[in-house]
Each structure stands twice: as C-alpha cells, then as structure tokens.
C-alpha positions, 0 to 999 in steps of 0.5 A: 259496538265493534271497534274496527280499528282495534280489530284490524290492529290486533289482526295485523299483530296476530298475523305479523309472521305470515306477512313477513313470510309473504313479503319474503316470498314475493321478494324471492319471486321478483329475484328469480324473475330478474335472474332468469329473465327468459322465464320471466313471463312464467314467474309473472303468471305465478306471482299474479296467481299467488297474489290472487290466492293470497287475497282470497285467503286473507279475505276468508281469514278476516271474515272468520276472525271478525266472526270470532271477534264479534262472538267474544265481544258480544257474548264472551264466547271464544275457543283457544286455537293455538298452544299459547292461547290454550295455556293463557286460557287455562291460566286465566280460568285458574286465576278467575277461580282463585279470585272467585274463591277469594271473593267468596271467602271475603263475603263469607267473613263479612257476612259472619262479622255483620251477623256477629255485630247485629247479634251483639247489638240486639243482646246489648239492648237487654241490659239497656232495657233493664237499666231503664227500668232500674232508673225509675226507682232512683229517688234523686230527681236530678240523678234520675234525669242524668241517668236517663239521658246517659242511658238514652244516649247509649241506646241511640248509639246502639241503634245507630250501629244497628242501622249502619249494619242494616245498610248492607241489606237496605233494599230487602225490606224497603217499603215505599208509601205515602208518609205524613211529614208532620206525624213523622217529625212529632214522633221523633220530637216526642222521643227527644222531649226530655232533652228539649225540656232540660236544655230549655230549647223551643220547637217551632213547627209549621207548614208540615201538613204534607205527604211524601213518598218514602220509606217511613222507618228509614226516613225516621233514621235520617230526621232523628240523626239530624235533630240529634245533631242539632240538640248536641250543638244548640245551647240556647234558642231552639229548632224550627222545622218546616216544609219549603216546597218539596224540602224539609228544613230543620233549622237550629240556633246552634254554634254553626259549622265552619266553611271548611267542614261543611263539605265534609260533614257527610264523610264517614268518620269525619267529626270536624272542628265541632266534634273535636271541640265537644267530643260528642261526634261519632262521625257516623250520624250524618254519613248515615243520613246522607247514605240513606237519603241517596238510597231513598232518592232524596237529596240532603244539603247543609247551610250553616254560619258559625255563631248563627246556626245550621239549616239541613234541607232534605229535598224529596222528589216529586213522585206520584205513587199509584196504590193498588 
C-alpha cells in the first residue's frame, strides 16, 4: 500500500532547491512590479502565466514521480536519474554483491561443517557397534550391565547430535501420516527397558489407544528425549504415560524442577539446577524436543513440583488426514 504522506514529504525534500528558485523568482517579479508601477499590469500577466505553467509542471512532475514511486515500491524497479543517484545505485549494487558473497561463503562453510559432523557421527557408530558386540563376551554380569549402560548412553548422545544436525534439513524427509501412540511409546520403552529394570522403576500405560497425525521418526525423538530425561532424575517410583484428550502426558516421580528453571528448560544449552547437580544434562535434549514439536505443529509444556515429580504434555493438533 502506498504511503502518500511519506511520498509527498520525500517529494518536497527532493525538489527543495526548485521551490527556493521559484520563490526567489516570484519575489523578483513582485519587486519589479513595485519598482516599475507603470508596467505593473504586464508583470501581473507574466506572473499569472508563470504560476499557471508552474502548476502544470508540478502536476506532471508529481504524476511521473508517483508512477516511479509505485514501481519501486511494488516491483522494485527504478532507474537512476541524477549523477548522485547513479553513484549511490552503483555503491548499493556493489554492497549487495559483497553481502551476497559473504552469505554464500558462510552458507558453504556451514554446509561443510554440518557434513563433517554428520560424517563423524556416522563413523563413530562403527566402534560403538563393535563395543556392543564385545560387551556380550564379558563374563562378569555386573560389569557387563555397567558397560552396556555406558555404551547405550554414548550411542544416545551420538544420536542426539545427529538429530540436532538434521534439524537444518527437517522438511526434506518429512512424512505425515496416522501414527498409533501406544505402539510408539512401547517402542521407546523397549529400548530403555534395561534402565527401568536396573533402577527398579515401574511403568504405567493407559488410555494410549489413539492415533494422531505426525511424522513418526521425529516424534520418536521427542518422546525418547522426554523419557530419557525422566529416567535421569527419577530414583524411585516410576513413570505414568497416558493420553488426556489430545495431549500425551509423560509423568514421573523424580526430583522435580525448580520454578525458576521451568520457563528456561527448553532453551538451548540450559541445564538448570538439576543438570548442574547431577552433571547429566547436555542442555540439548529438551531444546531439541521443543524445536521438533514446533516444526510438527505440536505444543509441548512442563508442569513440575520439586520433590514430587514432573509432567510433560505434548498437545497434538486436531487434524483430519486425507489419504489418497
């Protein structure tokens, strides 16, 4: 939409010297009329004629500038008319090319860095897989379980980094479809079964027989990070996972989160009081969960009370998916 006030103010500024000239000319005409009173009638006719021509000129000039202003505003099309405008246009073009080159270089460096870390994550999975095979040959049961836990944590952190890197290309392989919540939750719980058994924690699943529209692989990452966090900070009791309307609720009986930390737990790199206390927080898990949830169109929030536990709620939008 055209801003007429801005246009006229800019127009007056651009024609300021012309207006000064016209005022000076009008002053001289009036001065001559006063000095040469006998010829005043001719000067008056000349003055009126000048005024008429000036009005026609400014009307034409305003219409032309208005058209130029409209083209620049709507289509970004304009041509330099004065030497100053030509110089400024050249400098602007050179600056735009410089910024474009800088942005291209930065994007290339970022792409190279992401490719490097992605390759590193994939390569480090080879020794992790080899370690998992070697652990099966350990005779000491307690030592074997400890090694399995530590290797599982290394693998989980590696996957966390990989998922973080994949956020840059989140929509490249996004597949939305009907997903059964109960199957999704049980798949993650089977993965973490060893930790539940060793810590003596219970799992209560109910009201999960529902389907939602989402991307399965990304929602798995979200739920896994939440369950992993719950396991870190829950020493006794267990987890309760259920659907409350359109919300998936993951409730634990852990140490809880301080009120001052609840609003910041989704910030990147924020570990909070619990993370500093246990030295088990990377500050990426919940940030990743929040980011993925937003990309999927879901909402995630936390309710917590210190000493009682934490409930994480993932709200799914009501979507009717048409499958062809």
